[in-house]
C-alpha positions in Angstrom: 35.8 36.4 79.3 38.0 33.8 80.9 40.3 31.3 79.3 38.0 28.4 80.2 35.1 30.2 78.5 37.2 30.6 75.3 38.0 27.0 75.3 34.3 26.0 75.6 33.4 28.2 72.7 36.2 26.9 70.6 35.2 23.3 71.3 31.5 23.9 70.5 32.5 25.6 67.2 34.6 22.6 66.3 31.8 20.2 67.1 29.3 22.1 65.0 31.9 22.3 62.1 32.5 18.5 62.3 28.7 17.7 62.2 28.2 20.0 59.2 31.2 18.2 57.4 29.7 14.8 58.2 26.3 15.8 56.9 27.7 17.1 53.7 29.8 13.9 53.2 26.7 11.7 53.8 24.6 13.7 51.3 27.4 13.4 48.7 27.5 9.6 49.2 23.6 9.3 48.8 23.8 11.3 45.6 26.4 9.0 44.1 24.6 5.8 45.2 22.4 3.9 42.6 18.7 4.5 42.8 17.8 0.8 42.6 19.6 -2.1 44.2 20.0 -5.3 42.3 19.3 -8.6 44.1 22.2 -10.9 44.4 21.7 -14.2 42.6 21.9 -17.3 44.7 24.5 -19.8 43.9 22.5 -23.0 43.3 22.0 -25.9 40.9 21.7 -25.2 37.3 18.5 -26.0 35.5 18.1 -29.6 34.4 18.1 -28.5 30.8 21.7 -27.1 31.2 22.9 -30.2 33.1 21.6 -32.7 30.6 22.0 -30.8 27.4 18.4 -29.8 27.2 17.0 -33.3 27.8 15.0 -34.3 30.8 16.3 -37.3 32.7 14.2 -40.5 32.4 13.3 -41.9 35.8 10.8 -44.6 35.0 11.8 -48.3 35.4 10.3 -49.0 32.0 13.3 -47.4 30.2 15.4 -50.3 31.4 13.7 -52.5 28.8 13.3 -49.9 25.9 15.4 -47.7 23.7 14.4 -44.5 22.1 14.5 -44.5 18.3 17.0 -42.0 16.9 14.8 -40.9 14.1 11.5 -41.0 16.1 11.6 -39.6 19.6 7.9 -40.3 20.1 8.4 -44.1 19.9 10.6 -46.6 21.7 11.6 -50.1 20.8 11.6 -53.2 23.1 15.1 -54.5 23.6 13.8 -58.1 23.7 11.3 -58.5 20.8 11.8 -55.2 18.9 8.1 -54.1 19.3 7.6 -50.4 18.7 5.7 -48.6 21.5 4.6 -45.0 21.8 6.4 -43.0 24.5 5.1 -39.5 24.2 5.6 -37.5 27.4 1.8 -36.7 27.6 0.9 -40.4 27.5 3.4 -41.6 30.1 5.1 -45.1 30.2 2.1 -47.3 31.1 2.0 -48.8 27.7 5.6 -49.7 27.9 5.1 -51.3 31.3 2.2 -53.4 30.1 4.2 -54.6 27.1 7.1 -55.6 29.3 4.8 -57.7 31.5 3.5 -59.7 28.5 6.6 -59.8 26.3 7.2 -63.5 25.7 10.9 -63.0 24.8 11.7 -61.2 28.1 13.9 -63.4 30.4 11.5 -62.9 33.3 8.3 -63.7 31.4 6.0 -66.3 33.0 3.4 -68.0 30.9 0.2 -67.5 32.9 -1.7 -70.2 30.9 0.9 -72.9 31.7 -0.5 -75.9 33.6 0.6 -76.1 37.2 0.8 -79.4 39.1 -1.1 -79.2 42.4 -2.3 -81.6 45.0 -5.7 -82.0 46.6 -6.7 -84.0 49.7 -9.1 -86.9 49.3 -10.5 -89.5 51.7 -9.6 -93.1 50.8 -11.2 -96.2 52.4 -8.8 -99.1 52.6 -9.6 -102.8 52.2 -9.5 -103.3 56.0 -12.1 -100.6 56.5 -9.8 -97.9 57.8 -10.2 -94.3 56.4 -7.1 -92.5 55.2 -6.5 -89.0 53.8 -4.2 -89.0 50.7 -2.9 -86.3 48.4 -3.9 -86.8 44.8 -2.1 -84.8 42.1 -4.2 -82.6 39.8 -3.6 -80.1 37.1 -4.5 -76.4 37.5 -4.4 -73.7 34.8 -4.6 -70.0 35.5 -7.7 -68.5 33.8 -8.1 -64.8 34.2 -11.6 -64.7 32.7 -12.9 -67.4 35.0 -11.6 -65.7 38.1 -13.3 -62.4 37.1 -16.5 -64.3 36.5 -16.2 -65.9 39.9 -15.8 -62.5 41.5 -18.9 -61.2 39.8 -20.9 -64.1 41.1 -19.6 -63.5 44.6 -20.7 -59.9 44.5 -24.2 -60.9 43.3 -24.7 -63.8 45.7 -23.4 -62.0 48.8 -25.0 -58.7 47.7 -21.7 -56.8 47.9 -21.1 -53.3 46.4 -19.1 -53.0 43.2 -16.5 -50.9 45.1 -15.6 -54.0 47.1 -13.0 -55.0 44.6 -11.1 -51.7 45.2 -10.8 -52.2 48.9 -7.4 -52.7 50.3 -8.1 -55.9 52.1 -9.5 -57.6 49.0 -6.5 -56.5 46.9 -4.0 -57.8 49.5 -5.9 -61.1 49.6 -5.6 -61.4 45.8 -1.9 -60.6 45.8 -1.3 -63.4 48.3 -3.7 -66.0 46.9 -2.9 -65.4 43.2 -0.1 -63.0 42.4 -0.7 -63.4 38.7 -4.2 -62.0 38.9 -4.7 -58.3 38.3 -7.6 -57.0 40.4 -10.2 -55.3 38.2 -11.8 -51.9 38.9 -15.4 -51.4 40.0 -16.3 -50.2 36.5 -14.9 -53.4 35.0 -16.6 -55.6 37.6 -19.9 -53.8 36.9 -19.7 -54.7 33.2 -18.9 -58.3 34.2 -22.0 -58.5 36.4 -24.2 -57.1 33.7 -22.6 -59.5 31.2 -23.3 -62.4 33.6 -27.0 -61.2 33.8 -27.4 -61.2 30.0 -25.8 -64.7 29.9 -28.1 -66.1 32.5 -31.1 -64.3 30.9 -30.5 -66.1 27.6 -30.1 -69.4 29.4 -33.4 -69.0 31.3 -35.2 -67.9 28.1 -34.0 -71.0 26.4 -35.3 -73.0 29.3 -38.8 -71.4 29.0 -38.9 -72.1 25.3 -38.1 -75.8 25.8 -40.0 -76.3 29.0 -42.6 -79.1 28.9 -44.4 -78.2 32.1 -46.4 -75.2 33.0 -45.2 -72.1 35.0 -46.7 -70.8 38.2 -46.4 -67.1 39.0 -46.3 -65.1 42.2 -46.3 -61.3 42.3 -46.3 -58.5 44.9 -46.0 -54.8 45.0 -44.8 -52.4 47.7 -43.7 -48.8 48.3 -40.2 -47.8 49.3 -39.1 -45.2 51.7 -38.7 -42.8 48.8 -42.4 -43.2 48.0 -41.6 -45.3 44.9 -43.7 -48.3 43.9 -42.1 -51.6 42.8 -43.4 -54.9 41.5 -41.7 -58.3 41.7 -42.7 -61.2 39.5 -41.4 -64.7 40.3 -41.7 -67.8 38.1 -41.9 -71.4 39.7 -41.5 -74.4 37.5 -40.4 -78.1 37.5 -37.8 -79.2 34.9 -37.7 -82.6 33.1 -35.7 -84.0 36.0 -38.5 -83.2 38.5 -36.4 -80.4 40.1 -38.2 -77.4 41.4 -36.9 -74.0 40.3 -37.7 -70.4 41.3 -36.5 -67.5 39.2 -37.2 -63.7 39.5 -38.1 -62.7 36.0 -39.0 -59.1 36.7 -38.3 -56.4 39.3 -39.4 -53.0 38.1 -40.9 -49.7 39.2 -44.6 -49.2 38.6 -46.6 -46.0 38.5 -49.0 -47.1 41.3 -50.8 -50.0 42.9 -53.8 -50.0 40.7 -55.0 -53.3 39.3 -54.8 -52.1 35.7 -51.1 -51.0 36.0 -50.1 -54.2 37.7 -51.9 -56.3 35.1 -50.2 -54.5 32.2 -46.8 -54.9 33.8 -47.3 -58.6 34.3 -48.5 -59.0 30.7 -45.5 -57.1 29.3 -43.1 -59.3 31.3 -44.6 -62.5 30.1 -44.4 -61.4 26.5 -40.7 -60.5 26.9 -39.9 -63.9 28.3 -42.2 -65.7 25.8 -44.0 -67.5 28.7 -47.3 -68.8 27.3 -48.2 -71.8 29.5 -49.2 -70.3 32.9 -50.8 -72.6 35.4 -51.5 -70.3 38.4 -50.9 -66.7 39.5 -50.7 -66.2 43.3 -51.3 -62.7 44.7 -52.2 -61.2 48.1 -55.8 -60.3 49.2 -55.6 -56.7 47.9 -58.7 -55.7 46.0 -56.7 -54.3 43.2 -55.3 -57.7 42.4 -58.7 -58.9 41.2 -58.6 -56.3 38.4 -55.0 -57.1 37.7 -55.8 -60.8 37.1 -58.9 -60.1 35.0 -56.9 -57.7 32.9 
């Protein structure tokens, strides 16, 4: 064997020996390494409880006008009038905000019932016959209940939905026209409309009780697209000032268009309104109306 062959064998033996030593060293390192690797914690902000001594920071603007009682953490006291208001975390700060708006001792309080001097335009005829528009002072007082009542009448007269008061355009209009007015919700305005109906119903019933003239009635029935039958009963009368009035005194569903059912519905309505002096009853030419009138 030549010297070159001996050198190749020697080098190959050394390479094999180095690989075996490296494998043994790697196996030894793996045996010493831990079986589980722990995740390294990120360096970040500490919890709020650690930063503030276990207390959550109060971010509501209402706390600028209140102080927490030392012996009662569930209540806060107004710094202006000393009123005690609940401030539990589950209830929020809405009660504190409402009190701040109506606190009379607060420096920013504005009396909404205070009379405001306003001017209105009127047409004035001078002695020489010329017409002139002048501004006349008048007194105006903010009345929250009257504004709500006017909104209820608007919804009824214009046949608007109750949700109209929650639309963005109407709320923006109220903020510009009268910033002191708090726009009611549709549930509140629904109760206002029903209350207005009860009020007008009592007034009309009082008119019928004191009416000196007779009442004329008109009635009609029809079927809706949902296959439901309805009946409308309208009263016509002249008051003591000879003014003609027309009032719908009943609008109700009926079981059918038979004369007997219509007659009983009309009779029930007249008893509810205590209408006794009836002059005429006007109906269409349906044959069932003959039985309804005779009933």
